[in-house]
A tleap script that builds the chain and sets N, CA, C and O, in Angstrom:
source leaprc.protein.ff14SB
mol = sequence {
  NMET ARG ALA ALA ALA ILE GLU ARG PHE GLY
  SER VAL ALA ALA TYR ALA LYS HIE PHE GLU
  LEU ASP TYR GLN ARG GLU GLY GLY LEU LEU
  ARG GLY ASP VAL VAL MET ARG LEU GLU ASP
  VAL ALA GLY ALA ARG LEU ARG LEU GLY LEU
  PRO ILE ARG ILE GLY SER GLN PRO GLY GLU
  LYS ALA GLY GLY VAL ALA LEU ALA GLU PRO
  THR SER CTHR
}
set mol.1.N position { 140.432 126.105 130.613 }
set mol.1.CA position { 139.888 127.567 129.397 }
set mol.1.C position { 140.782 126.771 128.085 }
set mol.1.O position { 140.302 126.880 126.957 }
set mol.2.N position { 141.578 126.285 128.196 }
set mol.2.CA position { 141.748 125.679 126.633 }
set mol.2.C position { 140.752 125.017 125.636 }
set mol.2.O position { 140.914 124.949 124.418 }
set mol.3.N position { 139.699 124.542 126.347 }
set mol.3.CA position { 138.826 123.758 126.237 }
set mol.3.C position { 137.615 124.558 125.799 }
set mol.3.O position { 136.755 123.997 125.119 }
set mol.4.N position { 137.518 125.542 126.064 }
set mol.4.CA position { 136.757 127.018 125.811 }
set mol.4.C position { 137.340 127.150 124.479 }
set mol.4.O position { 136.984 126.483 123.508 }
set mol.5.N position { 138.040 127.832 124.478 }
set mol.5.CA position { 138.924 128.324 123.567 }
set mol.5.C position { 138.617 127.409 122.290 }
set mol.5.O position { 138.076 128.005 121.359 }
set mol.6.N position { 138.745 126.760 122.205 }
set mol.6.CA position { 138.353 125.627 121.425 }
set mol.6.C position { 137.496 125.237 120.435 }
set mol.6.O position { 137.713 124.980 119.250 }
set mol.7.N position { 136.044 125.225 121.375 }
set mol.7.CA position { 135.098 125.450 121.071 }
set mol.7.C position { 134.610 126.732 121.011 }
set mol.7.O position { 133.496 126.947 120.532 }
set mol.8.N position { 135.232 127.514 121.393 }
set mol.8.CA position { 134.665 128.521 121.030 }
set mol.8.C position { 134.956 129.842 118.852 }
set mol.8.O position { 134.205 130.492 118.126 }
set mol.9.N position { 136.339 129.497 118.856 }
set mol.9.CA position { 136.823 130.001 117.957 }
set mol.9.C position { 137.171 128.906 117.145 }
set mol.9.O position { 136.863 129.042 115.961 }
set mol.10.N position { 137.994 127.361 117.611 }
set mol.10.CA position { 138.320 126.510 116.713 }
set mol.10.C position { 139.158 125.608 116.716 }
set mol.10.O position { 139.280 124.391 116.579 }
set mol.11.N position { 139.886 126.820 116.970 }
set mol.11.CA position { 141.216 126.713 117.377 }
set mol.11.C position { 142.179 127.765 118.787 }
set mol.11.O position { 141.905 128.799 119.396 }
set mol.12.N position { 143.279 126.858 118.801 }
set mol.12.CA position { 144.033 128.391 119.541 }
set mol.12.C position { 144.514 129.211 118.850 }
set mol.12.O position { 144.638 130.321 119.367 }
set mol.13.N position { 144.957 129.048 117.502 }
set mol.13.CA position { 145.548 130.106 116.737 }
set mol.13.C position { 144.163 131.261 116.336 }
set mol.13.O position { 144.317 132.481 116.410 }
set mol.14.N position { 142.847 130.610 115.916 }
set mol.14.CA position { 142.113 131.762 116.234 }
set mol.14.C position { 141.833 132.779 117.305 }
set mol.14.O position { 141.597 133.986 117.341 }
set mol.15.N position { 141.994 131.475 118.438 }
set mol.15.CA position { 141.499 132.149 119.775 }
set mol.15.C position { 142.903 133.858 119.850 }
set mol.15.O position { 142.599 135.050 119.898 }
set mol.16.N position { 143.880 133.424 119.836 }
set mol.16.CA position { 144.731 134.233 119.580 }
set mol.16.C position { 144.934 135.252 119.220 }
set mol.16.O position { 145.418 136.214 119.815 }
set mol.17.N position { 144.437 135.097 117.776 }
set mol.17.CA position { 144.308 136.630 116.525 }
set mol.17.C position { 143.244 137.021 116.377 }
set mol.17.O position { 142.931 137.833 115.506 }
set mol.18.N position { 142.021 136.221 117.693 }
set mol.18.CA position { 141.068 137.282 117.165 }
set mol.18.C position { 141.561 138.437 118.594 }
set mol.18.O position { 141.822 139.578 118.214 }
set mol.19.N position { 141.667 138.221 119.899 }
set mol.19.CA position { 141.963 138.942 120.143 }
set mol.19.C position { 144.087 139.796 119.998 }
set mol.19.O position { 145.039 140.124 120.706 }
set mol.20.N position { 143.760 139.741 118.952 }
set mol.20.CA position { 145.734 140.094 119.224 }
set mol.20.C position { 146.372 139.808 119.939 }
set mol.20.O position { 146.805 140.775 120.565 }
set mol.21.N position { 146.841 138.620 120.347 }
set mol.21.CA position { 147.429 138.018 121.402 }
set mol.21.C position { 148.224 137.108 121.392 }
set mol.21.O position { 147.733 136.061 120.968 }
set mol.22.N position { 149.452 137.043 121.735 }
set mol.22.CA position { 150.959 136.079 120.734 }
set mol.22.C position { 150.222 134.991 120.670 }
set mol.22.O position { 149.555 134.860 121.697 }
set mol.23.N position { 150.033 134.015 119.767 }
set mol.23.CA position { 150.337 132.797 119.337 }
set mol.23.C position { 151.154 131.155 120.486 }
set mol.23.O position { 150.862 130.201 121.207 }
set mol.24.N position { 152.131 131.816 119.932 }
set mol.24.CA position { 153.019 131.363 121.167 }
set mol.24.C position { 152.933 131.310 122.917 }
set mol.24.O position { 152.940 130.445 123.792 }
set mol.25.N position { 152.878 132.298 122.855 }
set mol.25.CA position { 152.523 132.065 124.319 }
set mol.25.C position { 151.248 131.664 125.031 }
set mol.25.O position { 151.257 130.718 125.819 }
set mol.26.N position { 150.264 132.289 124.800 }
set mol.26.CA position { 149.252 131.710 125.347 }
set mol.26.C position { 149.196 130.291 124.800 }
set mol.26.O position { 148.776 129.464 125.610 }
set mol.27.N position { 149.696 129.610 123.000 }
set mol.27.CA position { 149.750 128.348 123.509 }
set mol.27.C position { 150.255 127.583 124.250 }
set mol.27.O position { 149.689 126.570 124.662 }
set mol.28.N position { 151.472 127.953 124.566 }
set mol.28.CA position { 152.193 126.974 126.164 }
set mol.28.C position { 151.294 127.778 127.169 }
set mol.28.O position { 151.461 127.366 128.317 }
set mol.29.N position { 150.125 129.104 127.043 }
set mol.29.CA position { 149.935 128.804 128.317 }
set mol.29.C position { 148.029 127.864 128.781 }
set mol.29.O position { 147.328 127.545 129.742 }
set mol.30.N position { 148.058 127.841 127.744 }
set mol.30.CA position { 147.088 126.727 127.379 }
set mol.30.C position { 147.314 125.207 127.568 }
set mol.30.O position { 146.493 124.394 127.992 }
set mol.31.N position { 148.234 125.044 127.281 }
set mol.31.CA position { 148.027 124.079 127.094 }
set mol.31.C position { 149.246 123.431 128.609 }
set mol.31.O position { 149.636 122.338 129.019 }
set mol.32.N position { 149.403 124.622 128.911 }
set mol.32.CA position { 150.107 124.753 130.854 }
set mol.32.C position { 151.849 124.118 130.704 }
set mol.32.O position { 152.398 123.487 131.608 }
set mol.33.N position { 152.535 124.476 129.306 }
set mol.33.CA position { 153.480 124.102 128.932 }
set mol.33.C position { 154.452 125.846 129.682 }
set mol.33.O position { 155.681 125.796 129.655 }
set mol.34.N position { 153.773 127.193 130.268 }
set mol.34.CA position { 153.787 128.116 130.914 }
set mol.34.C position { 153.214 128.351 131.655 }
set mol.34.O position { 152.009 128.111 131.585 }
set mol.35.N position { 153.918 129.105 133.058 }
set mol.35.CA position { 153.045 129.520 134.511 }
set mol.35.C position { 152.783 130.215 134.192 }
set mol.35.O position { 153.364 131.270 133.938 }
set mol.36.N position { 151.305 129.738 134.023 }
set mol.36.CA position { 149.547 131.482 134.742 }
set mol.36.C position { 150.264 132.403 135.062 }
set mol.36.O position { 151.206 131.726 134.650 }
set mol.37.N position { 150.852 133.518 135.483 }
set mol.37.CA position { 149.694 134.679 136.417 }
set mol.37.C position { 149.048 134.816 136.796 }
set mol.37.O position { 148.287 133.852 136.724 }
set mol.38.N position { 148.798 135.351 137.164 }
set mol.38.CA position { 146.778 135.562 137.929 }
set mol.38.C position { 146.196 136.853 136.864 }
set mol.38.O position { 144.994 137.076 136.723 }
set mol.39.N position { 147.114 137.514 136.269 }
set mol.39.CA position { 146.298 138.110 135.359 }
set mol.39.C position { 146.479 136.865 134.185 }
set mol.39.O position { 145.946 135.870 134.675 }
set mol.40.N position { 146.655 136.761 133.748 }
set mol.40.CA position { 146.298 134.992 132.180 }
set mol.40.C position { 145.761 135.243 133.048 }
set mol.40.O position { 145.780 136.470 133.152 }
set mol.41.N position { 145.189 134.765 133.893 }
set mol.41.CA position { 144.078 132.847 134.144 }
set mol.41.C position { 142.684 134.383 134.232 }
set mol.41.O position { 141.487 134.141 134.080 }
set mol.42.N position { 143.086 135.460 134.427 }
set mol.42.CA position { 141.512 136.112 134.644 }
set mol.42.C position { 141.637 137.114 133.778 }
set mol.42.O position { 141.171 138.153 134.246 }
set mol.43.N position { 142.279 137.284 132.207 }
set mol.43.CA position { 142.178 138.085 131.371 }
set mol.43.C position { 141.919 137.116 130.589 }
set mol.43.O position { 140.990 137.247 129.793 }
set mol.44.N position { 142.891 135.571 130.638 }
set mol.44.CA position { 141.659 134.593 129.416 }
set mol.44.C position { 140.242 134.026 130.048 }
set mol.44.O position { 139.451 134.091 129.107 }
set mol.45.N position { 139.722 133.630 130.919 }
set mol.45.CA position { 138.473 133.959 131.158 }
set mol.45.C position { 137.500 134.764 131.153 }
set mol.45.O position { 136.324 134.403 131.089 }
set mol.46.N position { 138.168 136.786 131.266 }
set mol.46.CA position { 137.362 137.096 131.123 }
set mol.46.C position { 136.676 137.084 129.314 }
set mol.46.O position { 135.542 137.093 128.834 }
set mol.47.N position { 138.006 137.061 128.781 }
set mol.47.CA position { 137.878 137.039 127.033 }
set mol.47.C position { 136.833 135.648 126.442 }
set mol.47.O position { 136.101 135.638 125.452 }
set mol.48.N position { 137.076 134.600 127.397 }
set mol.48.CA position { 135.924 133.506 127.472 }
set mol.48.C position { 134.735 133.329 128.042 }
set mol.48.O position { 134.056 132.317 128.217 }
set mol.49.N position { 134.484 135.090 128.458 }
set mol.49.CA position { 133.322 134.752 129.586 }
set mol.49.C position { 133.101 133.588 130.073 }
set mol.49.O position { 132.213 132.861 129.626 }
set mol.50.N position { 134.089 133.165 131.320 }
set mol.50.CA position { 134.210 132.350 132.112 }
set mol.50.C position { 134.191 132.645 132.804 }
set mol.50.O position { 135.392 132.856 132.970 }
set mol.51.N position { 133.561 133.073 133.976 }
set mol.51.CA position { 133.162 133.367 135.490 }
set mol.51.C position { 134.173 132.972 136.374 }
set mol.51.O position { 134.656 131.843 136.292 }
set mol.52.N position { 134.615 133.944 137.374 }
set mol.52.CA position { 136.309 134.089 138.201 }
set mol.52.C position { 135.630 133.927 139.785 }
set mol.52.O position { 134.809 134.439 140.545 }
set mol.53.N position { 136.502 132.949 139.687 }
set mol.53.CA position { 135.119 132.591 141.591 }
set mol.53.C position { 136.897 133.231 142.079 }
set mol.53.O position { 137.987 133.222 141.507 }
set mol.54.N position { 136.595 133.531 142.886 }
set mol.54.CA position { 137.352 134.078 143.974 }
set mol.54.C position { 137.487 133.071 145.393 }
set mol.54.O position { 136.644 133.344 146.248 }
set mol.55.N position { 138.125 132.319 145.626 }
set mol.55.CA position { 138.758 131.919 147.449 }
set mol.55.C position { 137.232 130.551 146.786 }
set mol.55.O position { 136.431 130.641 145.857 }
set mol.56.N position { 137.464 129.488 147.799 }
set mol.56.CA position { 136.662 128.799 148.236 }
set mol.56.C position { 137.013 127.731 148.522 }
set mol.56.O position { 138.147 127.362 148.217 }
set mol.57.N position { 135.776 126.576 149.474 }
set mol.57.CA position { 136.138 125.930 150.657 }
set mol.57.C position { 136.399 124.785 150.504 }
set mol.57.O position { 135.280 124.316 150.298 }
set mol.58.N position { 137.316 123.704 150.438 }
set mol.58.CA position { 137.498 122.044 150.578 }
set mol.58.C position { 136.035 121.426 150.222 }
set mol.58.O position { 134.932 121.330 150.759 }
set mol.59.N position { 136.661 121.070 149.022 }
set mol.59.CA position { 134.906 120.117 148.494 }
set mol.59.C position { 134.280 120.943 147.205 }
set mol.59.O position { 133.903 120.374 146.180 }
set mol.60.N position { 134.230 122.264 147.397 }
set mol.60.CA position { 133.286 123.672 146.402 }
set mol.60.C position { 134.523 122.960 145.354 }
set mol.60.O position { 135.632 122.426 145.377 }
set mol.61.N position { 133.232 123.472 144.296 }
set mol.61.CA position { 134.328 123.192 142.634 }
set mol.61.C position { 134.459 124.419 142.469 }
set mol.61.O position { 133.922 125.248 143.203 }
set mol.62.N position { 135.451 124.800 141.132 }
set mol.62.CA position { 136.075 125.756 140.700 }
set mol.62.C position { 136.156 125.102 139.688 }
set mol.62.O position { 136.341 123.893 139.542 }
set mol.63.N position { 136.035 125.798 139.059 }
set mol.63.CA position { 135.977 125.813 136.970 }
set mol.63.C position { 135.757 124.054 136.723 }
set mol.63.O position { 136.557 123.516 135.958 }
set mol.64.N position { 134.934 123.400 137.222 }
set mol.64.CA position { 134.498 122.258 136.849 }
set mol.64.C position { 134.561 121.268 138.047 }
set mol.64.O position { 133.676 120.520 138.464 }
set mol.65.N position { 136.433 121.540 138.706 }
set mol.65.CA position { 137.454 120.769 139.027 }
set mol.65.C position { 137.370 120.738 141.180 }
set mol.65.O position { 137.835 121.629 141.892 }
set mol.66.N position { 136.865 119.834 141.537 }
set mol.66.CA position { 136.833 119.875 142.575 }
set mol.66.C position { 137.795 119.842 143.578 }
set mol.66.O position { 138.445 118.831 143.844 }
set mol.67.N position { 137.945 121.268 144.332 }
set mol.67.CA position { 139.275 121.415 145.051 }
set mol.67.C position { 140.047 120.262 146.004 }
set mol.67.O position { 141.255 120.040 146.092 }
set mol.68.N position { 138.785 119.531 146.769 }
set mol.68.CA position { 139.308 118.662 147.462 }
set mol.68.C position { 138.282 118.333 147.943 }
set mol.68.O position { 137.204 118.926 147.923 }
set mol.69.N position { 138.620 117.142 148.512 }
set mol.69.CA position { 137.203 116.257 149.345 }
set mol.69.C position { 137.717 117.041 151.129 }
set mol.69.O position { 138.672 117.343 151.845 }
set mol.70.N position { 135.677 117.009 150.984 }
set mol.70.CA position { 135.740 117.506 152.166 }
set mol.70.C position { 135.861 116.014 153.524 }
set mol.70.O position { 135.292 114.929 153.650 }
set mol.71.N position { 136.847 116.718 154.250 }
set mol.71.CA position { 137.337 114.977 154.986 }
set mol.71.C position { 135.847 115.825 157.023 }
set mol.71.O position { 135.291 116.842 157.437 }
set mol.72.N position { 136.179 113.698 157.529 }
set mol.72.CA position { 134.768 114.186 158.789 }
set mol.72.C position { 135.946 113.975 159.793 }
set mol.72.O position { 137.118 113.606 159.723 }
set mol.73.N position { 135.391 114.237 160.407 }
set mol.73.CA position { 136.560 114.876 162.129 }
set mol.73.C position { 135.722 113.763 163.020 }
set mol.73.O position { 135.959 113.629 164.221 }
savepdb mol mol.pdb
quit
């Protein structure tokens, strides 16, 4: 999400200013310095136009990152 904010707005500061958010908190959230709550994740994804996925299966990708590799039994 940090990369998307920077790509779209040029910086996290510009992203925060555009949406009238607290820069210190948003910067910490997007850097991983502050624990994100569900509403933080959903709000950021909605503001950035990113899809919100609910649930996934092992090996399925969420946000472009593989959650787990499927195992054979």
